[in-house]
Structures are given as C-alpha cells and as structure tokens.
C-alpha positions, 0 to 999 in steps of 0.5 A, a space after each residue: 318348663 319346655 313349653 315355658 322356653 318355648 313360649 319366651 322364644 317366641 316373644 323373643 322373635 317376635 320382639 326381634 322382628 318388630 325392629 329388624 323387618 329384614 324384608 320390607 325395605 329401609 329400616 326405620 330406626 331413630 337416626 332421622 334425628 340426626 338430621 336425617 329426616 330424608 330417611 323417612 320422608 321423600 318430601 325433605 329432599 331439597 329442603 334445606 338451604 344446603 345439600 346434605 350427604 349423610 352416611 349411617 352406619 349401626 350394629 346391633 348385639 355387638 359379640 353375636 355372629 350375624 347379627 342386624 347390621 346397616 350401613 346407609 348413605 343418602 344426598 339431597 339437594 335443591 335444584 339450584 334456584 328452583 323450587 324443586 329438589 332431588 336426592 338419593 338414597 343407597 342401603 345395605 341391610 343385614 340380618 342374619 342369613 337374610 339381606 337385602 341391598 336396595 336404591 332409592 331416586 326423589 323428586 320433591 317439590 316445594 310451594 312458598 305461601 308467605 310473601 317472601 322468604 324471610 317468613 317459612 310457610 312452605 307445603 313439600 311433596 316428594 316422591 321416591 322410587 326404589 329398587 330392592 334385592 333381597 337374599 336368603 343365604 341357604 348354603 349352610 342349611 344342609 349340613 346335616 342332610 336332605 330337606 326337599 324345602 330347602 335349595 341349599 343355595 343362595 335366593 334372591 329376588 328384586 322388588 320395586 317399590 315407591 313411597 310419597 309423601 308430604 311436609 309443612 313447615 310453618 316458621 318453628 314448627 314441621 308436619 311430616 306424613 308418608 306412605 312407604 311401600 305404595 305397590 303390592 310386591 311380588 309375594 316375596 317377602 316372608 315372615 317367621 311363620 312363613 307367610 307371605 305378604 304382598 302388602 308392605 304398606 306402611 304410613 309414617 306421621 310427624 310432627 314437632 316444634 322448636 322453642 327459643 327465647 331471643 338472644 339466647 344461644 339454647 333452643 329445644 325441640 320436642 316431637 313425635 312420630 307415629 308409625 302404622 304396618 298395613 298388613 299386619 296392623 302393628 303401630 308404635 310411637 316415638 317421643 322425642 326431645 333434642 336440644 341445641 347450644 349454638 357454638 362459635 364453631 358450629 353447633 352441639 346438640 343431644 337428645 333423648 327418644 322413646 319408642 313404644 309399640 302399641 301392640 303387645 305379646 304374652 309369655 309364661 312368667 313363673 306359674 302366672 302368664 306376663 305380657 310386654 310391648 317393646 321399647 327403646 331409649 336412644 339418648 343421642 349427641 351430635 356436633 355440627 362443625 361448620 360444613 360437617 356433623 358428627 352424631 352418635 346413638 345408642 338404643 337400649 330395649 327396655 323389655 324384661 324378656 330380650 335376645 341380647 342386653 346388648 344395645 345398638 350402636 350408630 353413627 352418623 357423619 354428614 356433610 353440608 355443600 353447596 349451601 345459599 345464605 338462611 333463607 327463612 326468619 326461623 329456628 328451624 334446624 332441618 331448614 337454615 
C-alpha cells in the first residue's frame, strides 16, 4: 500500500507540473481563446483594427493554500496607419513556494498580399523580448532544524529570453507558429527532481477557420493547437469549437476546448498497473459590449488521479480603443 500511495503521488505531481510549469515563462492555458491570441503569438500584435487591452485572472483549486494563481495584463495595437504593431505583456504567476514575475515587449510587422484591404491575405511576423524574475521562498523550510542544502531565505534570479513567430490570415482562415524561449537560459529552472534545464524552448502551432452563411447572425470557429517542449519532449494538443451570435449591443459567444497530453504516466491501480494522460475540458462564455469584452472559462481535469477535484476558474476583461473602420471583408473575429 505504501508503494501504491507513492506511485499515485508521483502521478499527481507529474500532471500538476504539466499544467503549472512554474519556471519557464508565461504558462500556456486556454485564455488565448478569449480573444487573446497575442498572449501566445507575438505576430498578433497590432493585427486587429482596434488596439486591445486584456486582463486575465486565473485561480486553481479553490480552498487549497498556495494554489496556483496567474494574473496577466496585455496591450497591443497598430502603429498609426503603418504596417507595424507593438505590444506589451506583464504577468505574475504563483505556485506554492515558487513565483515568477515577467514582462515582454513586442514588435510585429504585417505584409499584405492582396491588392486592396477588401480581401484579407496577410502574413505577419512578431518578436517579443522578455525578462522574468523567478523566486523561491525557503523561509519556512527550516522550521524543524538545520539542512545544509536549504538557505532558508527567499532566493531569486532573473532570466532574459526571446519569442518569435508568424501568423497567416487568408479570408476566414488563420494559422500561427511560434517558438518561445529561443535562448538558452542560465540553468536556474529546476523540475521536481532537481534537474536543471537550460533549454526551455517551446513550439506552438495553431490553425482555425470561421464558417458562416450569408445574412446569418451565427458563425462557428473550429481550431486546433499543438504544443511541443523541446527539452522534455512533452507534447499536447487542443481541439476547440467556438460559436458567435451577433446582437444589437455587440456579440455573444461561447465554446468548448479539449486538451490532451500525448505523454502519460503509469500507476498502481489495485493489483494492476494503469496509465493516464492529462486531459482538460474547458467551456468558455463571453460577451462583447461595444468596446468592452467579458469572458469566463472553467477548466476541469478529466483524470482518475488528480490533486483536487475542483476546477480552474478564469476571468478575462477587455477594452478596445483607437478603432478604425473594419479593414477587410471577412468573418474574422481576431481581425475585424
């Protein structure tokens, strides 16, 4: 029984680190689906006809002390009437005794291939430069005595890195590809076994399309996302579906996302051995009120062995300003 409990605890730890990943930059959740693709892809800075402010707050496992919590704030927009955009992101991510605070600055350039702005055919490139401060609070670790490998202080270190990516939009179709953490870091990031990873490179690919019929208030947007972490060879994918309904006051939209890891873990289940892979089910609901946007997402981990049966709640508040006339004749929510 003791071995079984240890193996189950190991599985819980494995899946917890899959989703919190507290030492490698801005965590990748499902908040990009709440009109927030810029959080993942720097090439989306300034791509829309409005400048955008987005603030998100995420809380995991209500009722548990020091549960993971994330706050992000971002802004991006076009530089005047040029083909360039800029943006910025700040965030704070807390996970138990670990925390990180980061900031990114972004420049993007958008190349039009169509003869006029009536048709959308655009290739975008983006580069983000970021600084991240990591902290480990060890002040409560030595309550029961002395340990030579524990300093008993709040340790901190700062890491600089670069994200690069591109986006392609053709009418109602879009595709994104981004490499995060291009640079090798200084080995300040550790996993739960104490192993240092200098390579935090992460590859993100996403593709989607919006479908609608003429003179219909409804539209539907299926999309997929694939994520791969270079050092640990972990991979996962998202399958998403969103629906939009045009209203007199703006737009109401909602959808569902399914995330699954391609890597699993084995554990003792009674007298046998079972395995499971990380699975998330995330419904989302949002509303656009003139220049304001409000959204809520709830993520549920659909695994038999979990740390907590509670879900993960996230709110997104948005504000659009400096809007120009809709540039393109397309049903493209991220652009028009």
